[in-house]
C-alpha positions in Angstrom: -7.9 88.7 -114.6 -6.5 91.2 -117.1 -8.7 94.0 -118.2 -8.2 97.2 -120.1 -4.7 96.3 -121.2 -2.9 96.2 -124.6 -1.1 93.1 -125.5 1.3 92.3 -128.3 1.4 88.7 -129.3 4.2 87.9 -131.8 3.4 84.7 -133.7 -0.1 85.3 -132.2 -2.0 83.8 -135.2 -0.8 80.3 -134.2 -2.6 77.8 -132.1 -1.6 79.1 -128.6 -1.8 82.7 -129.6 -5.3 82.3 -131.0 -6.5 80.6 -127.8 -4.9 83.4 -125.7 -6.6 86.0 -127.9 -9.9 84.3 -127.5 -9.5 84.4 -123.7 -8.6 88.0 -123.4 -10.0 90.0 -126.4 -13.4 90.8 -124.8 -11.8 93.1 -122.2 -8.4 94.0 -123.7 -6.8 95.2 -126.9 -4.8 92.5 -128.7 -2.2 93.3 -131.3 -1.1 90.2 -133.3 2.2 90.4 -135.3 2.5 87.4 -137.6 3.5 86.5 -141.1 0.5 84.0 -141.2 2.5 80.9 -142.1 0.0 79.2 -139.8 -3.2 81.0 -139.3 -5.6 79.8 -136.6 -6.9 83.3 -135.9 -8.9 83.6 -139.1 -10.8 80.3 -138.9 -11.7 81.3 -135.3 -13.1 84.5 -136.6 -10.9 86.5 -134.3 -9.1 88.5 -137.0 -12.2 90.5 -137.4 -12.9 91.1 -133.7 -13.1 94.9 -132.9 -10.4 94.5 -130.1 -8.0 92.6 -132.3 -5.5 94.3 -134.6 -3.5 92.1 -137.1 -0.1 93.3 -138.1 1.3 91.2 -141.0 5.0 91.5 -140.5 8.2 89.5 -139.8 9.4 89.5 -136.2 12.9 90.1 -137.5 11.9 93.5 -138.9 13.0 96.1 -136.3 10.8 98.9 -137.6 7.6 96.7 -137.7 8.2 95.3 -134.3 9.0 98.7 -132.8 5.8 100.1 -134.2 3.8 97.2 -133.0 5.3 97.5 -129.5 4.3 101.2 -129.0 2.1 101.7 -126.0 1.6 98.0 -125.2 1.4 96.7 -121.6 2.4 93.1 -122.2 4.4 91.3 -124.8 3.9 87.5 -125.3 6.7 86.5 -127.7 5.7 83.3 -129.5 7.0 83.8 -133.0 9.1 80.8 -134.1 9.3 77.9 -136.5 7.3 75.1 -135.0 7.1 71.4 -135.7 9.9 68.8 -136.0 9.4 68.3 -139.8 9.6 72.0 -140.5 12.7 72.4 -138.3 14.5 69.5 -140.1 13.7 71.1 -143.5 15.0 74.5 -142.6 17.3 74.7 -139.5 18.9 78.0 -140.6 15.5 79.8 -140.7 14.6 78.1 -137.4 17.6 79.6 -135.7 17.4 83.0 -137.4 13.7 83.6 -136.4 14.4 82.5 -132.8 17.6 84.4 -132.3 17.0 87.5 -134.4 13.3 87.7 -133.7 13.8 87.5 -129.9 16.6 90.1 -130.0 14.4 92.4 -132.0 11.4 91.9 -129.7 13.4 92.5 -126.5 15.0 95.7 -127.8 11.6 97.0 -128.9 10.1 96.2 -125.5 13.0 97.8 -123.6 12.8 101.0 -125.7 9.0 101.2 -125.6 9.1 102.0 -121.9 5.6 100.8 -121.3 6.0 97.0 -121.1 5.1 95.6 -117.7 5.9 92.0 -118.7 7.7 90.2 -121.5 6.9 86.5 -121.7 9.4 84.6 -123.9 8.3 81.2 -125.3 11.0 78.6 -125.0 10.5 74.8 -125.4 10.7 71.6 -123.4 13.2 70.4 -126.0 16.0 72.3 -124.1 16.1 69.1 -121.9 17.3 66.9 -124.8 16.3 63.3 -125.5 15.6 62.2 -122.0 13.7 64.3 -119.5 12.0 62.7 -116.6 10.5 65.0 -113.9 12.9 67.7 -115.0 13.0 70.9 -113.0 13.8 74.4 -114.3 17.1 74.2 -112.5 18.2 70.9 -114.1 21.0 71.0 -116.6 19.8 71.4 -120.1 21.1 69.1 -122.8 22.4 70.4 -126.1 22.3 68.2 -129.1 25.3 67.4 -131.4 26.4 70.1 -133.7 25.1 69.3 -137.2 22.0 67.4 -136.0 19.2 69.6 -137.4 16.6 68.4 -134.8 18.3 70.3 -132.0 18.7 73.7 -133.7 15.3 74.7 -132.4 16.2 73.8 -128.8 19.6 75.4 -128.9 18.2 78.7 -130.2 15.4 78.7 -127.7 17.7 78.1 -124.8 19.7 81.1 -126.0 16.6 83.3 -126.0 15.9 82.3 -122.4 19.4 83.5 -121.4 18.8 86.7 -123.4 15.4 87.4 -121.9 16.7 86.7 -118.4 19.7 89.1 -118.9 17.4 91.9 -120.2 15.8 91.7 -116.8 19.1 91.9 -115.0 20.7 94.4 -117.2 17.9 96.7 -118.2 15.1 96.0 -115.6 12.7 94.8 -118.3 10.4 92.4 -116.4 10.9 89.1 -118.4 10.1 85.5 -117.8 10.2 82.3 -120.0 7.8 79.5 -120.5 8.8 75.9 -121.5 5.6 74.3 -122.9 5.3 70.5 -122.8 3.3 69.1 -125.7 0.3 71.3 -126.0 -2.9 70.0 -127.8 -6.5 70.8 -128.1 -9.3 72.3 -130.3 -8.1 74.7 -133.0 -4.6 73.3 -133.4 -2.9 74.0 -136.7 0.2 72.5 -138.3 2.1 69.5 -137.0 1.4 67.7 -133.7 0.6 64.1 -132.9 -2.8 64.7 -131.3 -3.9 66.9 -134.2 -2.7 64.4 -136.8 -4.2 61.4 -135.0 -7.6 63.0 -134.4 -8.0 64.2 -138.0 -7.0 60.8 -139.4 -9.0 58.8 -136.8 -12.2 60.7 -137.7 -11.6 59.6 -141.3 -10.8 56.0 -140.4 -7.4 56.5 -142.0 -4.2 54.8 -140.7 -2.5 56.3 -137.7 1.3 56.4 -138.4 3.8 56.3 -135.6 7.6 56.3 -135.6 9.5 53.1 -134.9 7.7 51.3 -132.0 5.8 54.3 -130.7 7.4 53.9 -127.2 8.4 57.5 -126.9 6.8 59.0 -123.8 5.2 62.5 -123.7 3.2 64.4 -121.1 0.3 66.2 -122.8 -1.1 69.6 -121.7 -4.5 70.9 -122.8 -4.6 74.3 -124.5 -6.8 75.9 -121.8 -4.2 75.0 -119.2 -1.3 76.7 -120.9 -3.5 79.8 -121.5 -4.1 79.9 -117.7 -0.4 79.7 -117.1 0.4 82.5 -119.6 -2.1 84.8 -117.8 -0.6 84.0 -114.5 2.9 84.9 -115.7 1.5 88.3 -116.8 -0.1 89.2 -113.5 2.1 87.5 -110.9 5.2 89.5 -109.8 6.9 86.2 -108.8 7.2 85.3 -112.5 9.8 88.0 -113.2 13.3 86.7 -113.9 12.1 83.0 -113.9 11.7 80.1 -116.4 8.7 77.8 -115.9 7.9 74.3 -117.1 4.3 74.3 -118.2 2.7 70.9 -118.7 0.7 68.1 -117.1 2.8 65.2 -115.8 -0.4 63.3 -115.0 -1.2 63.0 -118.7 1.9 61.0 -119.7 1.6 58.1 -122.2 3.6 56.5 -125.0 2.8 57.6 -128.6 1.4 54.2 -129.2 -0.9 54.4 -126.3 -2.0 57.9 -127.4 -2.9 56.6 -130.9 -4.9 53.7 -129.4 -6.7 56.1 -127.0 -7.7 58.5 -129.7 -8.9 55.8 -131.9 -11.1 54.4 -129.1 -12.5 57.7 -128.1 -13.3 58.6 -131.7 -14.9 55.3 -132.3 -12.5 54.9 -135.2 -11.6 51.9 -137.4 -8.1 53.3 -138.0 -5.3 50.8 -138.0 -1.9 51.7 -136.5 1.1 51.6 -138.8 4.7 51.6 -137.7 7.2 53.4 -139.9 11.0 53.7 -139.5 12.4 57.0 -138.2 16.1 57.4 -138.4 16.4 60.9 -137.1 17.1 62.0 -133.5 14.0 62.0 -131.3 12.9 62.8 -127.8 12.4 59.5 -126.1 11.1 60.7 -122.7 9.6 64.1 -121.7 7.8 64.6 -118.4 8.1 67.9 -116.5 8.3 68.7 -112.9 5.9 71.6 -112.5 6.2 72.4 -108.8 7.9 75.7 -109.4 5.0 77.0 -111.5 2.6 75.7 -108.8 4.5 77.4 -106.0 5.2 80.8 -107.7 2.3 81.1 -110.1 -0.4 79.0 -108.4 -0.6 77.0 -111.7 -1.7 73.4 -111.9 -3.1 71.8 -115.0 -6.8 71.0 -114.6 -7.7 69.0 -117.7 -6.5 65.4 -117.7 -5.7 63.6 -121.0 -8.9 61.6 -121.7 -11.1 64.6 -120.9 -9.0 66.9 -123.1 -9.0 64.4 -126.0 -12.8 64.0 -125.8 -13.1 67.8 -126.1 -10.6 67.9 -128.9 -12.3 65.1 -130.9 -15.7 66.7 -130.4 -14.4 70.0 -131.8 -12.8 68.4 -134.9 -15.9 66.3 -135.5 -18.1 69.4 -135.4 -15.7 71.2 -137.8 -15.7 68.3 -140.3 -19.5 68.4 -140.3 -19.4 72.1 -141.0 -17.0 71.6 -144.0 -18.8 68.5 -145.2 
């Protein structure tokens, strides 16, 4: 367990950053740097926690990032544009935040001289459209130039290389995480589970693209928080990239929608809509490297995680209503 440390979370007001803050803030100092495009921190009440400091700034601002990095022990770099729809709308901003933001964060961490671990958030999308039991050493697949969907993946793969080379060149202890479809209570923004649960609780239609036969492996939020903590404390993490996900929780999007409707006791119908953009058809990770080097294994299976998620959203809707 981490105690008495200072952590900088770039993009830390988002879904995963908020969950990590909740886990660690009782016994550590958490500094969150974020522009609050998506803010899960405030609804969770964590922005007012005595051990949480919120810095509203852009990760591409060198002066702000340098100041935020002063005296920190760990940096978890999560700042990025997230969500397929958002990426498609603004691929230039997507790449600028990933590339410029990561360069700025790495330089600040190197120059601070106090950083014991820098965790770079990459993405499972570096494997392209088809990824079945992919390992960290498998060849990554870059999308066609001009296809906006892949700008996120291309820029994230570049940040992995950059983080790895900061370890080799400067001795900054870095590692990278490739999350596979994270879901759970408190999710903000886009995401199939979030959208399906919210609509199912209202008995509204659940919309899926094409036939809904795209396959995903879903990882509960508590599990990825466990993995992040392990990358911070395990020396074996340094210089490595890790798939973080739960291959046991793999279903098609259609099956996911039906499962959520059943668990929520919903009357929602499922509607199929055409989707002409590039998509990930199959995404299931091999997580044996994380198990071997970090001791990580996802503990929450899909139905259990969905029941917890539905219960959380139902309670929240009652509070609002």
